[in-house]
C-alpha positions as CSV (number, residue, x, y, z in Angstrom):
1,M,52.4,145.9,61.8
2,C,55.7,146.7,61.9
3,V,56.7,145.9,65.6
4,A,60.0,148.4,65.0
5,M,57.7,151.2,63.6
6,G,55.6,151.7,67.0
7,A,52.0,152.9,67.0
8,P,50.2,153.7,64.1
9,G,50.5,157.3,63.2
10,E,53.8,157.9,65.2
11,G,56.2,157.2,62.6
12,P,59.5,155.3,63.4
13,P,61.5,155.7,66.8
14,A,64.3,157.9,67.0
15,N,66.5,155.1,66.9
16,F,64.8,153.3,64.2
17,W,67.2,154.5,61.2
18,K,70.6,154.1,63.4
19,G,72.7,151.4,61.9
20,R,70.4,150.8,58.9
21,F,72.6,152.6,56.3
22,M,75.8,151.6,58.3
23,A,76.0,148.5,56.3
24,I,76.5,150.6,53.2
25,G,79.3,152.2,54.5
26,W,80.8,148.8,55.5
27,M,80.2,147.3,52.0
28,T,82.0,150.1,50.6
29,V,84.9,149.7,52.5
30,L,84.9,145.8,52.3
31,Q,84.6,146.1,48.6
32,S,87.7,148.4,48.5
33,V,89.8,146.2,50.3
34,P,92.4,144.7,48.0
35,W,91.3,141.1,48.7
36,A,93.3,139.7,45.8
37,E,96.3,140.7,47.2
38,V,95.2,139.8,51.3
39,I,94.6,136.3,49.7
40,R,97.8,136.3,48.3
41,N,99.9,137.4,51.5
42,A,97.6,135.1,53.7
43,P,99.8,131.7,53.2
44,K,103.1,134.0,54.0
45,V,101.4,135.4,57.3
46,A,99.7,132.1,58.2
47,E,102.9,130.3,57.8
48,G,104.9,133.2,59.9
49,A,102.4,132.9,62.7
50,K,102.6,129.0,62.6
51,K,106.3,129.0,63.2
52,L,106.2,131.7,65.8
53,W,103.3,129.4,67.4
54,N,105.6,126.4,67.2
55,T,108.4,128.1,68.7
56,V,107.0,130.0,71.8
57,G,103.3,128.8,72.3
58,K,103.5,125.0,71.9
59,K,106.8,125.0,74.3
60,A,106.5,123.6,77.6
61,P,107.8,125.9,80.2
62,E,111.8,124.7,80.9
63,P,112.0,123.2,84.3
64,K,114.5,124.7,86.8
65,A,118.1,124.0,85.8
66,E,119.4,121.5,88.1
67,P,123.0,121.9,89.2
68,P,125.2,119.9,86.4
69,D,127.2,116.9,87.8
70,V,130.4,117.9,88.7
71,P,133.1,115.2,89.5
72,T,133.7,115.4,93.6
73,N,137.3,115.0,93.1
74,L,137.6,118.2,91.8
75,P,138.7,120.8,94.2
76,P,135.9,123.3,95.5
77,E,136.9,126.1,93.6
78,A,136.9,123.9,90.4
79,Q,133.6,122.7,90.7
80,A,132.3,126.1,91.0
81,L,134.1,126.9,88.2
82,A,132.6,123.7,86.1
83,R,129.0,124.8,87.6
84,L,129.4,128.5,86.3
85,E,130.7,127.1,82.9
86,A,127.6,124.8,82.6
87,R,125.1,127.4,83.7
88,V,126.6,129.9,81.1
89,A,126.4,127.3,78.4
90,A,122.9,126.8,79.6
91,L,122.1,130.5,79.1
92,D,123.9,130.5,75.6
93,A,121.5,128.4,74.4
94,Q,118.5,129.7,75.8
95,A,119.8,133.1,74.1
96,A,120.3,131.3,70.8
97,D,116.6,130.2,71.1
98,L,115.5,133.9,72.0
99,R,117.2,134.9,68.7
100,E,115.5,132.5,66.7
101,Q,112.1,133.3,68.1
102,L,112.9,137.1,67.9
103,M,113.6,136.5,64.0
104,A,110.8,134.9,63.3
105,T,108.4,137.5,65.3
106,S,110.2,140.2,63.3
107,A,109.5,138.3,59.7
108,L,105.8,138.0,60.9
109,I,105.7,141.5,62.0
110,Q,107.2,142.6,58.8
111,A,104.9,140.8,56.7
112,L,101.9,142.3,58.6
113,A,103.6,145.8,58.3
114,E,103.8,145.3,54.4
115,Q,100.0,144.1,54.3
116,N,99.2,147.1,56.0
117,T,100.7,149.6,54.1
118,Q,99.2,148.4,51.0
119,L,95.6,148.5,52.8
120,V,96.6,152.2,53.9
121,Q,97.5,152.9,50.5
122,R,94.6,151.3,48.7
123,A,92.0,153.4,51.4
124,E,94.0,156.6,50.7
125,A,93.4,156.0,46.8
126,N,89.9,155.0,47.4
127,R,89.6,158.4,49.4
128,V,90.9,160.3,46.8
129,R,88.8,158.8,44.3
130,V,85.7,159.3,46.5
131,A,86.8,163.1,46.7
132,W,87.0,163.4,43.0
133,L,83.9,161.7,42.2
134,T,82.1,164.0,44.7
135,R,83.4,167.2,43.1
136,V,82.2,165.8,39.8
137,M,78.7,164.9,40.8
138,V,78.5,168.3,42.6
139,V,79.4,170.0,39.2
140,G,76.9,167.7,37.4
141,G,74.2,168.5,39.7
142,V,74.6,172.1,39.2
143,V,74.6,171.3,35.7
144,W,71.7,169.6,35.6
145,L,69.8,171.8,38.1
146,G,70.8,174.7,35.6
147,W,69.3,172.9,32.7
148,L,66.0,172.0,34.4
149,L,65.4,175.4,35.8
150,K,66.0,176.6,31.9
151,T,64.0,174.1,30.4
152,I,61.0,174.8,33.4
153,L,61.3,178.6,33.0
């Protein structure tokens, strides 16, 4: 006796069929994905993700900037100016690094967006194809039913 069926004579429980045919829908979706293009684009996406991870993810947080060594023989205004110039240079370097990270992120997002666009276009083409095939099947079913009724009667 099948445990999922319940007591003899009862039939299957209400939720027995739930999800049983869901796999068919998922299989259709998975078969309609252009896997050749996904696989062809995968190295580009993976390389972009790896570059992004190497630039962003593996960096240790930068230690708090220590004041630069400024000659003590300068007047206080010149020392302050030298400290500010050093800080501006450090901030410029950090801004350049952030620009590089932004470019890597943008390239990765663009590759993912192109791949997503291709997938959406394929899904739309499959939706149109399924709608067309449904109409053909309905017309075929009506013709077949007419033929069947004609031969029976």
